[in-house]
N, C-alpha and C positions, 0 to 999 in steps of 0.2 A: 637455945635462941641466940646466946650470945657467941656461940662457936659458929653459928651459920652466918652472923653479921660480919664476922672477922673474915670469912672465907670470900664473900661477896664484896668486900670494900675494894680491892684492887681492880676489879672488873669495871666498877664505877667510876674509879678514877680514870682508868685509860679512856673510857667513853667520853668523859668530860674534857680530856686534853684535845680531841679533834685532829687525830693524825690523818694526813692526807692519803688517799687511795690512789694506785697506779691508773695512768689513762688507759682506756680501752685499746686493744690492738687493732690495727688497720684491717680492712676486710681482705686485702690482698694477701696479707700474711696469715690470715686465719686458715687458709687452705693448705693442708699438709702435702708433703711430696708423696710420689709413687702412686699406689692405687687408689688412696683416699681423693688425691688430685684429679685422677681420671674420672672418679664418680662425681666429684664436683662439678667438673666440666660439662658432663652429660646431664647433670640436673639443671645447670644454668640455662637460661632462655638464649636462644641463638639470636645473634645480631642480624637484623633484617638486611638483605642486600638490595643495593639499588639497581634496578633494571635499566639497561641502556636506552637512550631516547629513540623512538622509532624513526627508521630511515625515511627519506623521501619517496622511495618506492612503496614502502609500506603505507605510508599515508595515502598514496594515490591508488593502491589496490584495495578498494573498499568492497563491500558486499554488492554494490551496485555493478561492479565489473566482474568479480570472480569469488568464489568461496574458497578462500585460501587461508586458513588459520595459520599464525605464526608457530613455528615449532623451535625447541632450543638449538642452539649451534652444535654442530656436530665436527669433533676433533679427533682425527686419527682413524684407524691406524695409519702411521706413516704421516703422509701430506693430505691424506684424504679429508673430505669434510668441507666445512665452510660456515659463514655466519649469515644472519638476516634470511633464514630459510622459511619456507612455507610448504605447506601440503595442499597442493591444488587438487581440489575435489570436483569443481565444476566451473564453468564459464557461464556468466549471466549476460545474455543478449540484450541489445538495447529495448526490447519489448519485454524484459523481465523473465524471459524464458531460460531455463537453466539447460546446459549442456554437459552432461556428466563426463569426468575424465576417468576411465576405468582401465586398470586400478588407478587409485589416486597418486599423483606423482609428488615426490619430494624434490623441490627445486629451489634454486636462489630466487629471491624476489623478482629480480630484474628478468631471469628466464621465464618466470610464471606469468609475469606482465606482458611479455612479448607473444607467448602462446595465447594468451586471452585477446590480445589486440588482433592476431592473426585470425582467430576463430571469429571475433566480432565484426571485423572490418571486411575481411577476404571470403572466408568460407561461407558465411551467412548469406551475402548477396549471391555467391556461386550456386548455393542449393536453391534459392528462390528462383533462380534462372532455369533450373531443372524441374521447377513445379513442386518443390518440397521444402524441408526445413532440416538443419542440423540437429540431430538428437543425441549423438554420442561421438566422443574421440578415444580411438584405440591406443592405448598407452602400451608400447611394447617394452620400454625400459626407461628409468629415470636414474635416481641416485644409486651407484653401485661402485664400491671401491675396488677398482680394477684397472690393469693396463688396457692400452688401446686393443680393440678386437679381441679381448681377453687373452692375449698373448703374454705368458709368462716373461717377466723381465722388460717388457715394453713400457714406453712413456705413459704416464698417467693419463687416462682417458679424461675427458671433460665430465663424463658421467661420474667420476671419482670426486670432482669438484661440485657436484650437484648442479651443473651448468648446461646439461644436454638432456634431450628428450627423443626417443625413437618412436616414430608414428607409423603404424601400420595401415589404418584406414579411418575414414571418416564416415559415419553412418548417419542415414537420413530417415525422416520420421515416416516415409513410405515404405521402409524395409530394405531399401538399396543400400549396398555398403560399397563406397569408392575407395577401392584398395589402390593406394598410390603407385605400386609397382606391377599392377595386373594388366597385361597386354590386352585384355579383354575391354578395359576401359577405352573409350575413344581417345585417339592420340591427341586431339586438340584440347581436350579436358586435361590430360596430364601436363600438356605443356603450359596451361594456365597455372595448375598447381605449382609446376617448377618454377616458373617466374614470381610466383608470389613468395614462396619461402626463400628463394634466393635473393630477394629484395629486402627481407627482414632480417635473416639470420646470416651469422659470418661464416658458418660451416654448414654446407648440406652435402651429404652423401648419399648416393642412391645405387641403383644397378649400373655396373661398369666402372665404378670408382676403385674398389680394391678387392672385389670377390667376397667381401663380408656384409654388404648390404643390398642383397639381391631381393630380399622380400620385405624391406622396410626403409624408411628414409630417416637418416640421422640429422638431428638440428642442434646447433648450440651456438654460444655467443662467445667464443674464444677471441681474446685480443691478440693481435698480432701487430708487427711492426708495419708502420704506414698505412694502416687500415687495410692490410691484405685480406681477402676474402677468397673462400673456396667454394665452388659450386659444381659438384661432378655428379651428374644424373643424366643418364643416357636413355632417351625416350625411344623404346624399340617399338617396331612396327608389329601390328597382329600377327599371330601366327595364321597360317592358311588353314582353312577348314579341312581341305583334302589335297592331298599330294597329287601333281599332275602326273598321269599315267600315259598319256599319248605324246608322241614327239611334236616338236613345234611345226607349224604348218610351212608347206613347202613354197619358197618365194615364187612369184609369178615369172620372174625373168629367168628361172632356172630352165635348163633344157629338159625336153620331154622324156620321161622314162619309157623304155620298151617293156610292153606287156608280155606275159608268158607266151600267149599264142604267137606275137610276132617273133620271138626268140625261137619257138619251135619251127615256124615257117622258114625262118632264115638257116636253121640247120639242116633242113630237108633240100634246100636248094643248093647246098654245097655238094661237088662231085665227090663219089666214094673214091677212097684211096686204095690202092691195091696194096695186099699184105706183103710186107717185107719178109725175106727169107730169115730163117732163125740163125743161120750161120752164114758168115761171108764167104766159105767155100762153096756153098750151094749156089752162089749167084755166079752168073756168067761172066765172062771177060768185060763185056759192055755194061754190066748192070751198074745203075747209077742210083744213089739214094736221092730222093727229092730233097732239094735245099730247104724247104719250108720246114722240115720236121728235124733237121739237124741243129742242135743247140750250138752257140758259139762257145768256144773254150774260154774259161776264166783267166784273167791276167796272172802271170806268174808272181807270187808274193816278193817284196824286196828281200826277205831273208834268204831266199833261194837264190836270187842273183848275187847276194854277197857271199855265197858259199863257192863261188868260182864257176858255176854253170851258166851259159850265156842265156840271157833272157830273149824271148821271142819278140822280134820288131812288129810292133802292132800296125805299122805303116804298110806291110807287106801284106797282100791278100792270102787268105787261107788256102790250101791246096784243093783243087776241085775233087769233088767225090767220084768223078770218072777218072780213074787211074789206070793206065796201061796194064795189059795182063802181065807183061815182063816184069814190071815193078811189084806186082802183087804176089807173083810166083816166087820172085827172088827173095823178098822179105817175108814170106808166109810164116817160117819157121820162127823169125823173131818177133812177129806180131803175137803168136801164141804164147810165146814166153813172157813178153813184156805186158801185154794188154788184154790177157784172158779174162780179166775181170770186167771188161767194157762191154756194152751191147755190141751185136756184130755189125751195126751199120755205123759204129762210131770208131771201129778199129782202123779203117783206112785212113781216117784224119790224123791219127797219131803214129802213123808209119814214119 
């Protein structure tokens, strides 16, 4: 018992002295470096990020105008993307009827608001004038990170900024589809559509613009200097139902044509011509070739005149076909050598 008391006496003395303990280590210093630090950061609760305040466009684009929920901003690749984006799913008409956008379009809020205003203000009254209602908007393309007209290396398209929409058609509740570039659609209706979109959007590209927009209409809100706008959409006439097969009608002031019977009667009234001899030697000295069947010789070409041979004077009359027999007999051997390839009735002319 005495021995145990002696052993515990120092411990009791130390406890009575009240030695101060060290202060606790700060929380930031308790996290070790390396792997333990990574585990500690993963286990710690994330600090909540404050979302940016909604834009004026977002506040105005309510469910009474369009079904367009906000989506996170898109960044890249490159300079593609943008902020204040929405997914335009449907346009709500003033009577609360929804016009679906198929497929849903990823657009900037300002572009989605312009599309909704176009459908509500212009297309809905136009459809009512046709005895129907707008039922669907055919979306051909919206956001896509690419160059203009999908050409490699081209300038970034407004589609890459979520600032453009390609429209092919607007469908009506009666089953009719108004294809914006279809020639079968009445020309007056297509002209109304063109004036409508060109007044609302800064860029409108359609048939005849660049060869890439023959089957749809490109709409965007690109900003340019001095408010410059582009509206290139050729309204083509409808194709003919059948190609014309008959020639145009003969004008009344044209001269009358001879019928086949009149031509036959005129040929029968002409006197019969006597057959010419096959060789000039068979013809008599006074034989003459009818002047109306003898063609006039062609004018000598300038190249032959330059070669040193004298050209025939066109002002002098051609020699008569009735040549004296003395001249024919004297030059008979010359004619046969020089002009044997000519018909017999032409040989005296080239003597």
